[in-house]
C-alpha angles and dihedrals in degrees: 000000000000119000118265091226130020120182118185121187092329110190133180126180126191110191107304093343123093101210095179118024117199096310116185129183142124133224117214123226111268099014133117106234119194120207110198136180144127122276111293094018094121103262098127093039090053091048091050090054092048091051095046097247092123129015121242119245089217141005129027139276119203116188121185088343095308125115105233091214096057107019107030096137094057091050094046091055088063103042136057129216130209107189122203091246116056111247103187119130102261095200090059128071122251089254092051091050091052094047089051090053089049090056092048091053093045095244119158114253094244093048092046091051092049092049092044093053091047095049095043089051093051091047095047096246104106095101090051097045094113095049119101113256092233087076093053124106119240091260093051091049091051091050089051091051089053090051090050091051092050099044095097093046097245120202091216128042127196116200124183111199092324096180100035110139094353129141119256095256094053092045093053093046092051096045093047091051092049091054091049092048092049093049087055090054106268114144112225129203109193130184114194145155090208106101095186090051091051092046092053098041111031130086089195136004133206119203120207125196126182090344096310130103106241101174140013124179146098111302095247094048090045091053092048093048096061094065130041091201127056126204125238125192116199138170131185133207090239137025117293113184125243088231092059092050094044090052091064108106093218094058116094102179133000135197137170120238112178108300092342135085117222116199139167120228137176098213111042096188094050091047093053091050091048092050091050090051091048091051091053091050090054094043088243134135126223107243097184135002125180130177109214106202118180114274123240086248089060092047091049094049092046095048097043095042092235117147093022127112 
């Protein structure tokens, strides 16, 4: 099965600034792909090239098998876009916006109305469908934009910071719908600053820094890759000496924190087995054991150089 998105050496220059510098990656059919990076890293510029809003100055972008330089219209008919800033017509009602989108995508009136009612219901906007969008909150506007992007049942969905600054209700509605869409087969390309959101949603994430892709992997593997050593926190129901723990070959460093031991290890599985064996030798039971892998936040900060001096 061909990839949903294939970027090869994508480059974009604005004046003397290279906003995107030979970025290459692919997005598999049916996955949720997270595209992360600090402000100004090139996320939105890359997305705009992938969606045909701006042309690249170098490289190629192939979306759903179409070259975005030569066949953008065919590709756009099969994907949807949710920009960071809501772009609905504020002097129209939600229903009028959706019917307009239906006309643009060539949907029959009856089919467009059926889809609009379904999406507005799922997104909690059906009772407000005849209200002008100018009276909507930011969260309501973003939910409407998502409905507009999904009206023609796209097989690929681009979302640029879809939950940025939204209320809790809107955030949950959007994330729940994204999971449902993905389970039904929709491929999702998501740019976000929310590390926890990316960790929960994405099959793989790419991290861009200063226009260059610095990492690409599954969130858990990406977190594990930033540190050779993992941390383990363990406590026993009776005293186990520091000497006994330090003698374990798998333990790199050890420290006491209250009633817990905190240690760093290179092989988590081997360390857990060694701790269980040590507990048996001392006639002790393990009360609590936690593996403290790096968070995606830590991976992001380490790879983008943020938070470092």
